[in-house]
C-alpha positions as CSV (number, residue, x, y, z in Angstrom):
1,X,114.7,71.4,88.2
2,X,113.3,72.7,91.5
3,X,110.7,75.0,90.0
4,X,109.0,75.5,93.4
5,X,112.1,76.6,95.2
6,X,111.4,79.7,97.4
7,X,114.9,80.5,98.8
8,X,118.2,80.4,97.0
9,X,121.2,81.6,99.1
10,X,124.6,81.6,97.4
11,X,126.7,84.3,99.1
12,X,130.4,83.9,98.9
13,X,130.4,80.8,96.8
14,X,133.0,82.0,94.4
15,X,130.6,82.4,91.5
16,X,132.2,84.2,88.5
17,X,131.1,85.8,85.3
18,X,127.7,87.1,84.3
19,X,124.4,85.6,85.6
20,X,123.7,82.6,83.4
21,X,120.4,82.9,81.6
22,X,120.4,79.4,80.2
23,X,120.6,77.4,83.4
24,X,117.1,77.9,84.8
25,X,117.5,80.7,87.4
26,X,115.0,82.9,85.6
27,X,112.5,80.0,85.5
28,X,112.2,79.9,89.3
29,X,108.9,81.8,89.4
30,X,108.2,81.0,93.0
31,X,111.5,82.2,94.3
32,X,111.0,84.7,97.1
33,X,114.6,85.2,98.3
34,X,117.8,85.3,96.2
35,X,121.2,86.1,97.6
36,X,124.1,86.1,95.2
37,X,126.2,88.6,97.2
38,X,130.0,88.4,97.9
39,X,130.9,86.7,94.6
40,X,132.7,87.6,91.5
41,X,129.7,88.1,89.3
42,X,129.8,90.8,86.6
43,X,128.0,92.2,83.5
44,X,124.5,93.6,83.2
45,X,121.5,92.1,85.0
46,X,119.7,89.9,82.4
47,X,116.2,90.8,81.5
48,X,114.9,87.4,82.3
49,X,115.2,88.3,86.0
50,X,112.0,90.2,85.4
51,X,110.3,86.8,85.4
52,X,111.0,86.5,89.2
53,X,107.8,88.3,90.1
54,X,107.5,86.6,93.5
55,X,110.9,87.8,94.6
56,X,110.8,89.7,98.0
57,X,114.4,89.7,99.0
58,X,117.3,90.2,96.5
59,X,120.9,90.7,97.5
60,X,123.5,91.5,94.7
61,X,126.0,93.2,96.9
62,X,129.8,92.9,96.6
63,X,130.0,91.9,93.0
64,X,131.0,93.8,89.8
65,X,127.6,94.3,88.1
66,X,127.3,97.2,85.7
67,X,124.7,99.2,84.0
68,X,122.1,101.9,84.8
69,X,119.5,100.3,87.0
70,X,116.9,102.7,85.6
71,X,116.9,100.5,82.5
72,X,117.2,97.2,84.2
73,X,114.7,94.4,85.1
74,X,114.6,95.6,88.7
75,X,111.8,98.0,87.6
76,X,109.5,95.0,87.1
77,X,110.2,93.3,90.4
78,X,107.4,95.1,92.3
79,X,107.1,92.5,95.1
80,X,110.5,93.4,96.4
81,X,110.7,94.3,100.1
82,X,114.5,94.2,100.5
83,X,117.0,95.1,97.8
84,X,120.8,95.3,98.3
85,X,122.7,96.7,95.3
86,X,125.7,97.9,97.4
87,X,129.3,97.7,96.3
88,X,128.9,97.2,92.6
89,X,129.5,99.3,89.5
90,X,125.8,100.3,88.9
91,X,124.6,103.8,87.9
92,X,121.7,104.7,90.1
93,X,119.5,107.8,89.7
94,X,119.1,109.6,93.0
95,X,115.4,110.1,92.2
96,X,114.9,106.4,92.5
97,X,111.8,106.8,90.3
98,X,112.1,103.3,88.9
99,X,111.1,102.0,92.3
100,X,108.0,104.3,92.8
101,X,105.6,101.4,92.1
102,X,107.4,99.0,94.5
103,X,104.8,99.5,97.3
104,X,106.4,96.8,99.6
105,X,110.0,98.1,99.4
106,X,111.2,99.1,102.8
107,X,115.0,98.4,102.6
108,X,117.2,99.8,99.7
109,X,121.0,99.8,99.9
110,X,122.6,101.5,96.9
111,X,125.9,102.6,98.6
112,X,129.3,102.2,96.9
113,X,127.9,102.7,93.4
114,X,127.7,105.7,91.1
115,X,124.7,107.9,92.1
116,X,123.7,110.4,89.5
117,X,121.4,113.4,89.5
118,X,118.8,114.0,86.8
119,X,116.2,116.6,86.4
120,X,112.8,115.0,86.4
121,X,109.7,117.0,85.8
122,X,107.3,115.1,87.9
123,X,105.6,115.3,91.2
124,X,104.8,111.7,91.7
125,X,104.7,110.3,95.2
126,X,106.3,106.9,95.5
127,X,104.3,104.0,96.7
128,X,107.2,102.5,98.6
129,X,107.5,102.9,102.4
130,X,111.3,102.9,102.8
131,X,112.5,102.4,106.4
132,X,116.2,102.1,105.5
133,X,117.9,103.9,102.5
134,X,121.6,104.0,101.8
135,X,122.8,106.2,98.9
136,X,126.4,106.9,99.7
137,X,128.9,106.6,96.9
138,X,130.4,108.8,94.2
139,X,128.1,110.8,92.0
140,X,127.8,113.3,89.2
141,X,125.4,115.8,87.9
142,X,123.6,118.5,89.8
143,X,120.2,118.2,91.3
144,X,118.1,118.6,94.4
145,X,117.4,116.3,97.3
146,X,114.6,114.1,96.0
147,X,111.2,115.4,97.0
148,X,109.9,111.9,97.9
149,X,112.2,112.1,101.0
150,X,109.8,114.7,102.4
151,X,106.7,112.5,102.2
């Protein structure tokens, strides 16, 4: 296996089904860029993805992934600079609080997912320095514009 692989680009390769957890993807600890966009992948994100602690760029767009990202391994990928979740079936909290410790995150695309509002009783200031943020999609719940947008 190529354990020292830094970049793995597989967009539009016709991949199907859930992300396999038994074929070594989650053992690529030096991986800095992973693009599995424009495939036919589905299911929840496996927890072993939290092992990819060197990951800086991650594109999952245009698949059929499901689940609430607030309880996903993305919370632990604090080296991320670029994250594209667009055009999936994720539920994404508009507060984006799961990314508050992602100090390098500057690009986040969440469009074409379900964006939901929750009432959070905190005044935390996120560490991220977003330059580009996409949140369009269908949503539910009632809430306010996240306070972090004013910082």
